[in-house]
C-alpha positions in Angstrom: -56.8 -38.4 -39.8 -55.3 -41.7 -39.0 -53.2 -42.3 -35.9 -50.2 -43.0 -38.2 -50.5 -39.5 -39.8 -50.7 -37.9 -36.4 -47.5 -39.6 -35.3 -45.7 -38.5 -38.4 -46.8 -34.8 -38.0 -45.8 -34.8 -34.3 -42.5 -36.2 -35.2 -41.9 -33.5 -37.8 -42.9 -30.8 -35.4 -40.5 -32.2 -32.8 -37.7 -32.3 -35.3 -38.3 -28.7 -36.3 -38.5 -27.6 -32.7 -35.2 -29.3 -31.8 -33.6 -27.6 -34.7 -34.9 -24.2 -33.7 -33.7 -24.7 -30.1 -30.2 -25.7 -31.5 -30.1 -22.6 -33.7 -31.1 -20.4 -30.7 -28.3 -22.0 -28.6 -25.8 -21.4 -31.4 -26.8 -17.7 -31.7 -26.5 -17.2 -27.9 -23.1 -18.9 -27.9 -21.7 -16.5 -30.5 -19.6 -13.7 -29.1 -21.4 -10.3 -28.9 -20.6 -7.9 -31.7 -17.8 -5.5 -30.9 -18.4 -1.9 -32.0 -15.0 -0.3 -32.6 -14.3 3.4 -32.4 -11.6 5.7 -33.7 -9.1 7.9 -32.0 -9.9 11.5 -32.6 -7.5 13.5 -30.4 -4.7 13.3 -27.9 -4.1 16.0 -25.3 -1.2 15.4 -23.1 -1.8 12.0 -21.5 -5.4 11.8 -22.5 -6.8 10.0 -25.6 -10.3 11.0 -26.9 -12.2 8.3 -28.9 -15.4 8.4 -30.8 -17.8 5.7 -31.9 -17.0 3.3 -29.1 -19.2 2.7 -26.0 -17.5 1.5 -22.8 -18.1 2.2 -19.1 -15.7 4.1 -16.9 -13.0 1.6 -15.7 -13.3 -0.6 -18.8 -10.2 -1.4 -20.8 -9.7 -0.7 -24.5 -7.0 -1.5 -27.0 -5.7 1.3 -29.3 -4.0 -0.2 -32.4 -0.8 1.5 -33.6 0.3 1.6 -37.3 2.9 -1.1 -36.7 0.2 -3.5 -35.3 1.1 -3.0 -31.7 -1.8 -2.6 -29.3 -1.7 0.0 -26.5 -3.8 -0.8 -23.4 -5.9 2.1 -22.1 -8.6 2.5 -19.5 -11.7 4.6 -19.7 -11.4 7.4 -17.2 -14.3 9.7 -18.3 -16.5 10.8 -21.1 -18.2 13.9 -22.5 -21.1 13.5 -24.9 -20.2 10.9 -27.5 -16.5 11.0 -26.7 -14.6 8.7 -24.3 -11.5 9.8 -22.4 -8.9 7.1 -22.2 -5.7 7.0 -20.2 -2.9 4.8 -21.7 -1.0 2.2 -19.6 1.8 2.1 -22.2 3.9 4.4 -24.4 2.0 6.0 -27.3 4.7 5.7 -29.8 3.2 4.7 -33.2 -0.3 5.8 -32.5 -1.8 7.8 -35.4 -5.0 9.8 -36.0 -8.1 7.7 -36.5 -6.4 4.6 -34.9 -8.8 1.8 -34.1 -10.1 1.7 -30.6 -11.5 -1.8 -29.5 -13.4 -2.1 -26.3 -12.4 -4.8 -23.8 -13.5 -6.2 -20.5 -15.1 -4.0 -17.9 -12.7 -5.2 -15.2 -9.2 -6.6 -15.3 -8.4 -9.9 -13.6 -4.8 -11.0 -12.7 -3.7 -14.5 -11.9 -2.4 -15.0 -8.4 -1.1 -18.0 -6.4 1.8 -19.4 -4.4 4.1 -19.3 -7.5 4.2 -15.5 -7.1 6.4 -15.9 -4.0 9.9 -14.7 -4.6 8.9 -12.9 -7.8 9.0 -9.3 -9.0 6.1 -8.2 -11.3 4.8 -5.0 -12.8 1.4 -3.4 -12.4 -0.2 -5.8 -14.8 1.2 -8.9 -13.3 3.9 -9.4 -15.9 7.3 -10.7 -14.6 10.2 -8.2 -14.4 12.7 -10.7 -13.1 13.1 -12.7 -16.3 11.2 -15.7 -14.8 8.2 -17.5 -16.3 4.8 -16.0 -16.7 2.7 -16.1 -13.5 0.0 -18.7 -13.9 -1.5 -18.7 -10.5 -4.2 -20.8 -8.7 -6.9 -18.1 -9.0 -7.6 -14.7 -10.5 -8.3 -11.5 -8.6 -10.2 -8.3 -9.5 -8.1 -5.2 -9.1 -11.1 -3.3 -7.8 -13.3 -5.7 -5.7 -16.3 -4.9 -3.7 -15.4 -3.3 -0.3 -15.7 -5.5 2.8 -18.6 -4.9 5.1 -17.0 -3.1 8.1 -19.1 -5.0 10.5 -17.7 -8.3 9.2 -14.1 -7.4 10.0 -12.4 -9.0 13.0 -11.1 -6.5 15.6 -7.4 -5.8 16.0 -6.5 -7.8 19.1 -3.0 -9.2 18.6 0.4 -7.5 18.1 2.6 -8.3 15.1 6.3 -8.7 15.6 8.1 -6.6 13.0 11.6 -7.2 14.3 12.3 -3.5 15.1 12.9 -2.7 18.7 11.6 0.9 18.7 8.4 -0.2 17.0 7.8 -3.4 19.0 8.2 -1.6 22.3 7.1 2.0 21.9 4.8 1.9 18.8 3.4 -1.6 18.6 1.6 -2.6 15.4 -1.4 -4.9 15.6 -2.3 -7.5 13.1 -4.7 -5.8 10.7 -3.6 -2.3 11.5 -2.8 0.3 8.8 0.2 2.5 9.7 1.8 5.4 7.9 5.5 6.0 7.7 5.9 9.7 7.3 9.3 11.1 6.2 11.1 13.4 3.9 13.4 12.1 1.2 16.6 10.4 2.2 15.9 9.6 5.9 15.9 5.8 5.8 12.3 4.8 4.7 13.5 2.0 2.5 16.0 0.7 5.0 13.3 0.5 7.7 10.9 -1.3 5.2 13.7 -3.7 4.4 14.2 -4.5 8.1 10.5 -5.2 8.6 10.4 -7.3 5.5 13.2 -9.6 6.7 12.4 -9.7 10.3 8.6 -9.8 10.6 6.7 -12.9 11.8 4.1 -12.4 9.0 3.6 -15.4 6.7 3.6 -13.4 3.4 5.1 -10.0 2.6 3.7 -8.0 -0.3 5.8 -5.0 -1.3 4.4 -2.3 -3.6 7.1 0.0 -5.0 5.0 2.7 -6.6 6.6 5.7 -8.4 10.1 5.1 -7.1 13.3 5.4 -9.2 14.1 2.3 -11.2 17.5 2.1 -9.6 15.9 1.9 -6.2 13.7 -1.0 -7.3 16.7 -3.1 -8.1 18.6 -2.0 -5.0 15.6 -2.8 -2.8 15.2 -6.3 -4.3 18.9 -7.2 -4.4 20.3 -5.5 -1.3 17.6 -4.4 1.0 15.5 -7.6 0.7 18.1 -10.0 -0.3 17.5 -13.7 -1.2 16.2 -14.5 2.3 13.6 -11.7 2.4 12.5 -12.2 -1.2 11.8 -15.9 -0.6 8.5 -15.2 1.1 7.8 -11.8 -0.5 6.0 -10.6 -3.7 7.3 -7.4 -5.1 5.0 -5.3 -7.4 7.1 -2.6 -9.0 5.8 0.4 -11.1 8.6 2.9 -11.2 8.5 6.6 -11.8 8.8 6.3 -15.6 5.6 4.2 -15.9 2.4 6.0 -17.0 0.2 7.2 -14.2 -2.4 4.5 -14.9 0.2 1.8 -14.4 1.2 3.3 -11.1 -2.4 3.2 -9.9 -2.7 -0.4 -11.2 0.5 -1.3 -9.4 -0.9 -0.1 -6.0 -4.2 -1.9 -6.7 -2.5 -5.1 -7.7 -0.3 -5.2 -4.6 -3.4 -4.7 -2.5 -5.3 -7.4 -4.5 -2.5 -9.9 -4.0 -2.5 -9.2 -0.2 -6.3 -9.7 -0.2 -5.9 -13.0 -1.9 -3.5 -14.4 0.7 -5.5 -12.9 3.5 -8.5 -14.8 2.3 -6.3 -18.0 2.4 -5.9 -17.4 6.2 -2.4 -16.0 6.0 -0.9 -13.1 8.1 0.1 -10.7 5.4 2.4 -7.6 5.8 1.7 -5.1 3.0 4.4 -2.5 2.5 3.7 0.2 0.0 6.2 2.8 -1.0 4.7 5.2 -1.5 1.2 6.5 -0.9 2.3 9.9 -2.1 3.3 8.6 -5.5 -0.1 6.9 -5.8 -1.8 10.2 -5.0 0.4 12.0 -7.6 -0.5 9.5 -10.3 -4.2 10.1 -9.6 -3.5 13.9 -9.7 -1.9 13.5 -13.2 -4.9 11.6 -14.5 -7.5 13.9 -12.9 -5.9 17.1 -14.2 -5.4 15.6 -17.7 -9.2 15.1 -18.0 -10.1 18.5 -16.8 -10.8 18.1 -13.1 -10.1 21.4 -11.3 -7.3 21.5 -8.7 -8.4 22.0 -5.1 -5.8 21.7 -2.3 -2.3 22.7 -3.4 -2.9 21.3 -6.8 -4.6 18.1 -5.8 -8.1 17.5 -7.3 -10.8 16.2 -5.0 -10.7 12.7 -6.6 -7.3 12.2 -5.0 -8.7 12.4 -1.5 -11.5 10.1 -2.5 -9.1 7.5 -4.0 -6.8 7.3 -0.9 -9.4 5.8 1.6 -10.7 3.5 -1.2 -7.2 2.0 -1.4 -6.3 2.0 2.3 -9.6 0.6 3.5 -9.0 -2.6 1.5 -6.3 -3.6 4.0 -7.0 -4.7 7.6 -8.5 -7.9 9.1 -10.9 -10.0 7.2 -14.0 -11.8 8.3 -14.0 -14.6 10.8 -11.8 -17.5 9.6 -9.6 -15.4 7.3 -6.3 -13.9 7.9 -5.1 -10.3 8.2 -3.4 -7.5 6.2 -1.1 -5.4 8.3 -0.2 -2.4 6.0 2.6 0.1 6.2 2.3 3.0 3.8 5.1 5.4 3.3 4.1 9.0 2.9 6.6 11.5 1.5 6.5 14.7 3.5 7.6 17.1 0.8 10.0 19.6 2.3 9.7 17.8 5.6 6.3 19.5 5.9 4.1 17.4 8.2 1.1 19.5 7.1 1.4 18.5 3.4 -2.1 17.7 2.0 -1.3 14.0 1.5 0.3 13.7 4.9 -2.6 15.3 6.5 -5.1 13.2 4.6 -3.2 10.0 5.4 -3.0 10.8 9.1 -6.8 11.0 9.2 -7.5 7.7 7.5 -4.7 5.5 9.0 -4.5 3.7 12.3 -1.4 5.5 13.4 1.8 6.9 12.0 5.6 6.6 12.5 7.5 9.8 11.8 11.1 9.6 10.7 13.2 12.6 11.7 15.8 14.2 9.4 17.8 15.5 12.3 18.1 12.0 13.8 19.2 10.6 10.4 21.8 13.4 10.0 23.1 12.5 13.5 23.5 8.8 12.4 20.6 7.6 14.5 18.9 4.7 12.6 16.2 3.9 12.4 15.4 7.6 12.7 12.1 7.2 14.4 10.8 10.3 16.2 9.0 8.6 19.1 7.4 11.9 20.3 5.8 12.7 17.0 4.6 9.1 16.3 1.5 7.4 17.6 -0.3 4.0 17.3 -4.1 4.0 17.7 -4.2 0.3 18.6 -2.1 0.6 21.7 -5.0 -0.1 24.1 -6.1 -3.3 22.2 -2.7 -5.0 21.8 -0.7 -4.1 24.9 -0.8 -4.8 28.6 -1.2 -2.1 31.2 2.3 -2.7 32.3 3.7 -2.0 28.9 1.6 1.1 28.5 3.0 2.5 31.8 6.5 1.7 30.7 6.0 3.5 27.4 4.5 6.5 29.2 7.5 6.6 31.6 10.0 6.5 28.6 8.0 9.1 26.6 8.0 11.5 29.5 11.7 11.1 29.9 12.3 11.7 26.2 10.0 14.8 26.3 11.8 16.2 29.3 15.1 15.9 27.6 13.9 17.4 24.3 12.3 20.4 25.9 15.6 21.3 27.5 17.9 20.3 24.7 18.6 23.9 23.6 19.5 24.9 27.2 21.8 21.9 27.5 23.5 22.7 24.1 24.5 26.2 25.3 25.3 25.2 28.9 22.5 27.2 30.4 20.9 24.4 32.3 22.1 24.0 35.9 22.1 20.4 37.3 19.8 20.0 40.2 17.4 22.7 39.0 14.7 20.1 38.0 14.9 16.5 39.3 12.9 15.2 36.3 15.2 16.8 33.8 18.3 15.5 35.7 16.8 12.0 35.5 16.1 12.4 31.8 19.7 13.6 31.1 21.1 10.7 33.0 18.9 8.2 31.1 19.3 9.8 27.6 22.4 7.8 26.4 20.6 4.6 27.3 17.4 5.7 25.5 19.4 6.5 22.4 21.1 3.1 22.5 17.8 1.4 23.0 16.1 3.1 20.0 19.0 2.5 17.7 19.3 -0.8 15.7 21.6 -2.0 13.0 19.9 -2.9 9.6 21.1 -6.5 9.9 20.0 -6.9 13.6 16.7 -8.6 14.4 15.1 -7.8 17.8 12.1 -9.9 18.7 9.0 -8.5 20.4 9.9 -10.4 23.6 13.5 -9.0 23.6 12.0 -5.5 22.9 9.7 -5.7 25.9 12.4 -6.9 28.2 14.6 -4.0 27.1 11.7 -1.6 27.6 11.1 -2.9 31.1 14.7 -2.5 32.1 14.9 1.0 30.7 11.6 2.2 32.2 12.6 0.8 35.6 15.8 2.7 35.5 14.0 5.9 34.6 11.5 5.4 37.4 14.3 4.8 39.9 16.2 7.9 38.7 13.1 10.0 39.1 12.5 8.6 42.6 16.1 9.0 43.8 16.1 12.8 44.3 12.8 12.7 46.2 14.1 10.0 48.5 17.3 11.9 49.1 15.4 15.1 49.9 13.1 13.2 52.3 
């Protein structure tokens, strides 16, 4: 065979090879075939689909007769059937409706243009503003941080509330619970912290609250000044339970994004109880048995998964200081969710109904509250002053019933006499108007004065007797 023939043959093979490679690339570039399923059954909140394959946590679209699509998430399966939980109203969904599988995870755009905005659990504006475009996208359920990579809690965060700054200091990266019954001032205290905190970014998650309260919190409690550096994620009580779970996850994901940008973030979530109730609704709907007072085991697994996402990040990143409100149903501090939250949080602030009914705001019960970062973020002097004041409060409260009926005789106990003399000043110190900001420095100055007065009152009877 001549050299010319060899050249022609090689050229032909090369051309065919290039064409085959191009065909392979075209095939690989084509989108994968989507295998649709059909809706077979609805039971309560749960949809059952057949013929579609998707992993737990994946999203599917269920097509209504009018062409509207309903977003749903895979929450379980049994044999060939998938259990779906809708994120929207099911109006118009008919038997054998088409079920189209979607992405395994949901990503939401985030960025600085979210500041001052109110969005729902899917990142859609509720305030009538433009769609959030964002600088990046976040996963609602990211991989958990390595606990050994987190920076320790070492600095206090000024929240602008005297009772907290002085008696129950909160550290940057700490997770605190705000335990209270209904109507004792949780929202008012959250609003104060939102307006007065020194944090760079505030993320507010209003989960399962009344729709009226969402507007009141944005317009009145936050106001224009508080909203300017805040992002509000609202999923009110009439949202499906899946949307309420996604609202809590989105608020946390937004806080994580800004933490990774090096910001000091304050995450306020109202409430952790509504989050647990949403998970209970889903779990019971797919057949999970109730365990503790009607709460299935998955509820107590979901709580730490959400809470542990807050806190300090790795070296070079910022922090998420989180305050979770926990509704103590019937003012029961042994409610299952209250008890579970107490175990997984870094401290708790208890609001007292009796204080609220007496007009004492914020109605913080200092005796029943505790912060587990006290040793890391306070000086020895402050700890001694807090101990002095706590002892004075405890002495007064233990004898309050005797004082109310006039059975206590002055002079019977010098410590009680000192506590009685100091009590009006203690009450004045722990009270604060909703529009009044008290910095951490001012709080510590007031604590020092009050503790010094209490120590002097305690020493006076001893000196006189000597």
